[in-house]
Steps between C-alpha positions, in 0.01 A plus 500: 500500500168369635453135595148388590393161635180321605253725326214423264407848370706808410381849414798724433452858382752779466281743696537299819846342494859589411609435143728194510732405214496130594205286610551136596197276551685172489330167578167651603301181459191653664471820303204513261466867405728802453407853400785733404552871459879532499676722250863495623550124498806348330498139623196280570540145631189279507678165494301200623175685567318179426148617597501822305244446225564803284730800475276794590759737362462783257861529392470859380532590870845337504691724260825446693477119536816323379477148644199271544533158664206261472677167545285209622183701445297185439170671411639745248324435167594822323664836549292817492524677164579819691852362546585687179489822706825411682735744332801422725449122523810277476447159663201263502522174694220247445673176596276211609177672402342169411159643396641755258409400144592809303652845524308806396606652169535827691832371632650608169445862601746472791777682319736491802452130590834320528432169675210254478502184711236235425664188642267213591189664355366157416183612321643785297387431142676769299677832507334797332661614177501851648820412690681597180437861603717470814797704391682496839454128567805306622400178681224247429459193722256228389635203693255213548210659311375157404180616322672755279487345153747715311693822493350761275710626211445846648770421754749592229393863533642523853814674382628571854446147643814365667391189691242236403429209734282212375597215735244219542291640215355156424292588191770695320570320172682780323632849542372759254747600230443861609724427801788591269380861514582526873822689442556570873431144622781367720354206688258221399405230751291223348570203727251210529300604193425136427321547166736752337632337183718767343636849518439745217803588289429864583670454840823557312398866466521559876829688497486592873407147614711379796322211678298215347359226725322204339534229764266198510346530155376151415383575145762752383663321208745750360640848537510747213845564353429872539592464869858528377429867427445582869832674556403636843387161637666417835282225651343213303326220693339201324517238774259202484378575147463131425401534133794716397 
């Protein structure tokens, strides 16, 4: 593992350095430019690199990369389209990337992606419909994405999705009926979704569903009777739903 501090410029090429599997550049507030040539990397941590203007990364050089952490990357507006070249990629963390407005459609080509964390991406407008192509996807976190207007119906194509977290999703008025197609879904957290008015009856089709959290829903008026079909349900929280 390499841990670098107090630098503003990095040039890292495989001809001149060892080939690390883990690079950590955490909280490098001064860094403005990075050039990479690393082809054995598995884990890359760029959390809180607040001065980094752009990812100067051609991801085809990172064929072994599995985990990418870009939390608190305040100047990140978009991901390079070359991210589709990550054939072993599993985990993408983009929490608190407040300038991120959209994800590239190329993310749908990440056939091994399992986890996507987008918590507190306050300006994220929408998810690309190409996410329906993620056939290894297990966990999607969209907590406090206050600009996200709705969930695309394409989310129903995520046949391997197990956990969906939508806490503090302030503009969410409804869940798409396609959510009933998530046959592996076990856990739905939708606390503090203040404008959500109802759940689709299709939730009754979620035969593997175990945990449902709907706390602090001010406008949720009723629950569909199909909830009674959730034979695997173990945890059901509806605290502070004042309109129920």
